[in-house]
VMD Tcl script that draws the C-alpha trace (Angstrom):
set ca {
  {2.82 -36.52 9.27}
  {-0.31 -36.85 11.20}
  {-3.78 -38.19 9.74}
  {-6.31 -35.50 10.09}
  {-9.92 -35.00 8.86}
  {-8.73 -32.46 6.02}
  {-5.82 -34.68 5.16}
  {-1.88 -35.46 6.07}
  {-0.58 -32.38 8.22}
  {2.70 -31.76 10.22}
  {2.58 -32.43 13.68}
  {2.96 -28.55 14.54}
  {-0.10 -27.91 11.90}
  {-2.34 -30.52 13.10}
  {-2.34 -28.93 16.97}
  {-3.38 -25.82 15.26}
  {-6.99 -24.73 15.32}
  {-7.67 -23.71 12.05}
  {-10.41 -21.50 11.37}
  {-13.13 -23.01 8.92}
  {-14.18 -21.26 5.58}
  {-16.92 -22.35 3.27}
  {-17.75 -20.70 0.09}
  {-20.54 -19.00 1.70}
  {-18.06 -17.20 4.31}
  {-15.55 -16.67 1.58}
  {-15.09 -13.19 -0.19}
  {-14.83 -13.48 -3.96}
  {-15.20 -10.13 -5.72}
  {-12.45 -8.02 -4.73}
  {-14.54 -4.86 -4.38}
  {-12.62 -2.59 -2.24}
  {-9.92 -3.15 -5.07}
  {-12.38 -1.94 -7.36}
  {-13.28 0.59 -5.74}
  {-10.06 2.23 -4.51}
  {-9.43 1.87 -8.65}
  {-12.43 3.79 -9.37}
  {-11.78 6.05 -6.65}
  {-8.03 6.90 -8.24}
  {-8.99 7.16 -11.68}
  {-12.21 9.86 -11.01}
  {-9.46 11.80 -8.48}
  {-6.93 11.72 -11.86}
  {-10.12 12.88 -13.98}
  {-10.41 15.83 -11.35}
  {-6.97 16.30 -12.07}
  {-7.10 16.72 -15.62}
  {-10.17 19.08 -15.21}
  {-7.76 21.36 -13.05}
  {-5.16 21.89 -15.62}
  {-2.92 18.92 -14.85}
  {-0.76 17.67 -17.83}
  {-1.39 14.23 -19.26}
  {1.82 13.97 -20.16}
  {3.08 14.28 -17.00}
  {3.97 18.14 -16.94}
  {2.33 18.58 -13.66}
  {0.27 21.75 -12.45}
  {-3.09 22.16 -12.00}
  {-4.71 23.27 -8.88}
  {-5.62 19.58 -7.43}
  {-2.15 17.92 -8.30}
  {-0.28 21.30 -6.16}
  {-2.59 20.93 -3.23}
  {-2.47 17.82 -2.72}
  {1.11 16.44 -3.72}
  {3.31 15.19 -0.34}
  {5.23 18.00 0.14}
  {7.50 18.69 3.41}
  {7.37 22.52 3.44}
  {3.60 22.55 3.07}
  {2.86 20.13 5.84}
  {5.63 21.82 7.86}
  {5.07 25.43 7.42}
  {1.11 25.75 6.17}
  {-0.01 22.99 8.45}
  {-1.42 20.90 5.37}
  {-1.40 17.30 6.69}
  {-4.00 16.17 4.29}
  {-1.51 15.95 1.75}
  {-0.03 12.47 4.04}
  {-3.70 11.01 2.40}
  {-4.34 12.60 -0.63}
  {-0.94 12.26 -2.35}
  {-1.88 8.41 -2.39}
  {-4.73 9.31 -4.93}
  {-3.47 11.36 -7.11}
  {-0.60 10.62 -10.37}
  {1.44 12.73 -12.47}
  {0.28 11.04 -15.98}
  {-1.90 8.70 -17.77}
  {0.77 6.07 -18.01}
  {1.35 6.80 -14.02}
  {-1.89 5.92 -12.90}
  {-2.32 2.87 -15.73}
  {1.01 1.11 -14.14}
  {-0.36 1.55 -10.75}
  {-3.92 0.29 -11.22}
  {-3.13 -2.45 -13.20}
  {-0.75 -3.61 -10.53}
  {-3.39 -2.80 -7.85}
  {-5.63 -4.79 -9.86}
  {-3.53 -7.79 -10.27}
  {-2.28 -8.22 -6.29}
  {-5.54 -7.10 -4.81}
  {-7.55 -10.06 -6.50}
  {-5.37 -12.32 -5.12}
  {-5.15 -10.33 -1.48}
  {-8.73 -9.16 -0.83}
  {-10.25 -12.63 -1.36}
  {-7.62 -14.15 0.88}
  {-8.23 -11.79 3.79}
  {-11.37 -10.32 3.82}
  {-12.77 -6.89 2.19}
  {-12.20 -4.82 5.77}
  {-8.71 -6.42 6.51}
  {-7.82 -5.63 2.81}
  {-8.84 -1.88 3.25}
  {-7.21 -1.67 6.61}
  {-3.90 -3.13 4.90}
  {-3.96 -0.73 1.95}
  {-4.58 2.29 4.11}
  {-1.83 1.42 6.68}
  {0.58 1.34 3.66}
  {-0.18 4.30 1.70}
  {0.48 6.12 5.05}
  {3.61 4.38 5.62}
  {4.45 4.98 2.19}
  {4.27 8.95 2.84}
  {6.56 8.49 5.79}
  {9.14 6.59 3.99}
  {8.62 9.56 0.99}
  {9.24 11.99 3.32}
  {12.00 10.42 5.56}
  {14.03 10.05 2.28}
  {13.04 13.10 -0.02}
  {11.04 15.37 2.46}
  {11.65 18.49 -0.26}
  {10.15 16.45 -3.23}
  {6.56 16.75 -4.16}
  {5.76 13.35 -4.52}
  {2.49 11.48 -5.56}
  {1.29 8.00 -6.69}
  {-0.76 5.28 -5.48}
  {2.58 2.54 -5.49}
  {3.41 2.88 -1.91}
  {0.10 1.23 -1.00}
  {0.44 -1.22 -4.13}
  {3.86 -2.00 -2.41}
  {2.10 -2.72 0.62}
  {-0.59 -4.83 -0.84}
  {2.12 -6.69 -2.23}
  {3.90 -6.97 1.03}
  {0.64 -8.18 2.68}
  {0.75 -10.74 0.01}
  {3.89 -11.97 0.48}
  {2.87 -12.58 4.76}
  {-0.48 -14.24 3.57}
  {1.44 -16.65 1.22}
  {4.42 -17.65 3.58}
  {1.84 -18.27 6.11}
  {-0.68 -20.57 4.13}
  {2.90 -22.52 2.53}
  {2.53 -20.83 -1.02}
  {5.91 -20.95 -2.50}
  {6.92 -17.36 -2.82}
  {9.38 -17.74 -6.22}
  {7.43 -20.74 -7.57}
  {4.05 -18.44 -7.36}
  {5.71 -15.54 -8.96}
  {5.53 -13.15 -5.96}
  {9.46 -13.21 -5.83}
  {9.90 -12.30 -9.47}
  {7.12 -9.61 -9.39}
  {9.06 -8.01 -6.10}
  {12.41 -8.14 -7.73}
  {11.30 -6.60 -11.05}
  {9.93 -4.07 -9.07}
  {12.89 -3.03 -7.15}
  {14.88 -3.28 -10.01}
  {12.35 -0.71 -11.71}
  {12.45 1.32 -8.60}
  {16.22 2.08 -8.55}
  {16.67 2.36 -11.98}
  {14.33 4.77 -13.24}
  {14.68 8.40 -12.84}
  {11.61 10.11 -10.13}
  {10.80 7.03 -8.67}
  {10.00 7.49 -5.08}
  {12.22 4.79 -3.54}
  {11.24 5.82 0.05}
  {7.69 5.39 -0.75}
  {7.97 1.97 -2.38}
  {10.11 0.87 1.04}
  {7.93 2.47 2.98}
  {4.88 1.14 1.68}
  {6.25 -2.33 1.63}
  {7.16 -2.49 5.22}
  {4.03 -1.00 6.36}
  {2.12 -3.88 4.16}
  {4.12 -6.20 5.71}
  {3.49 -5.62 9.38}
  {0.05 -4.83 8.42}
  {-0.26 -8.10 7.04}
  {1.78 -9.97 9.60}
  {-1.00 -8.55 12.53}
  {-3.85 -9.74 10.66}
  {-2.27 -13.47 9.90}
  {-1.22 -13.57 13.73}
  {-4.11 -11.87 15.87}
  {-7.05 -12.31 13.46}
  {-6.73 -15.42 11.80}
  {-4.56 -17.31 14.21}
  {-5.94 -15.87 17.52}
  {-9.55 -14.97 15.92}
  {-9.05 -11.68 17.47}
  {-10.05 -9.21 14.25}
  {-10.53 -6.12 16.65}
  {-7.46 -6.22 17.83}
  {-5.61 -6.58 14.83}
  {-7.49 -3.66 13.44}
  {-6.54 -1.70 16.37}
  {-2.72 -2.93 16.03}
  {-3.09 -1.62 12.36}
  {-4.81 1.40 13.16}
  {-1.63 2.49 15.79}
  {0.74 1.52 12.78}
  {-1.08 3.77 10.80}
  {-1.19 6.67 13.37}
  {2.77 6.08 14.09}
  {3.13 6.64 10.22}
  {1.31 9.66 10.28}
  {3.05 11.18 13.45}
  {6.65 10.06 11.57}
  {5.56 11.88 8.50}
  {4.68 14.98 10.44}
  {7.75 15.13 12.35}
  {10.19 14.28 9.21}
  {8.74 17.50 7.85}
  {9.01 19.70 10.73}
  {12.53 18.92 11.30}
  {13.56 20.19 7.88}
  {13.99 23.73 6.38}
  {12.82 22.85 2.81}
  {12.77 24.37 -0.26}
  {10.89 23.12 -3.47}
  {12.92 21.02 -5.77}
  {10.09 18.92 -8.05}
  {8.05 16.26 -8.74}
  {8.49 12.60 -7.52}
  {6.20 10.06 -8.39}
  {5.89 6.31 -7.75}
  {5.88 3.44 -10.48}
  {4.62 -0.17 -10.79}
}
mol new
graphics top color blue
foreach p $ca { graphics top sphere $p radius 0.5 }
foreach p [lrange $ca 0 end-1] q [lrange $ca 1 end] { graphics top cylinder $p $q radius 0.2 }
display resetview
């Protein structure tokens, strides 16, 4: 161990140039998380007003026109579904689970990496989740913010590991394990959406940690995340266009 002004550190850590953070420079209120929850709730209210069932029966113009659905993307070129599906939900229980999960993990990750970086991780994860959902179930209508939520969890994993926070003792490991079991055991869950979002969040979180925090080059980190998001969109369009598809039902992401 090596003595430093901030305490004993390992030789490798003592040679690192650590970015100094003060109370003034650190963010505390997760305003982006709160804004995302408000947007999702507002969209769900619009869904319900347009005829969507509160109990999960589907229907309604907002849900039908915004759900992720390969045939509509390939044949009608409705590319907005890649984004809008991440803000739609199938029932009251569905949005309640997702928004609670987003509030818990968002309140941990956003103060750690900042508002802008958090928003980038969320957006990238949402698009990666859409790509994953289309990759595994291109002919199923899919809605839900869970792909983005899994991505936030993935980003939190990366940040926790970088800051030497124990994964299992902190509760992150059990949280991921519970969600994996939930994803594979409950009928109707979009496994591809969860997996794609989680991988997207891992990569985006790693880019922010390595480029924005260690190398102090936030613009480069944001550009790299943008390229990842664009690749996810391109992948979604390519997958949708490569299938001859027929309608098959509604899928949704859980917590």
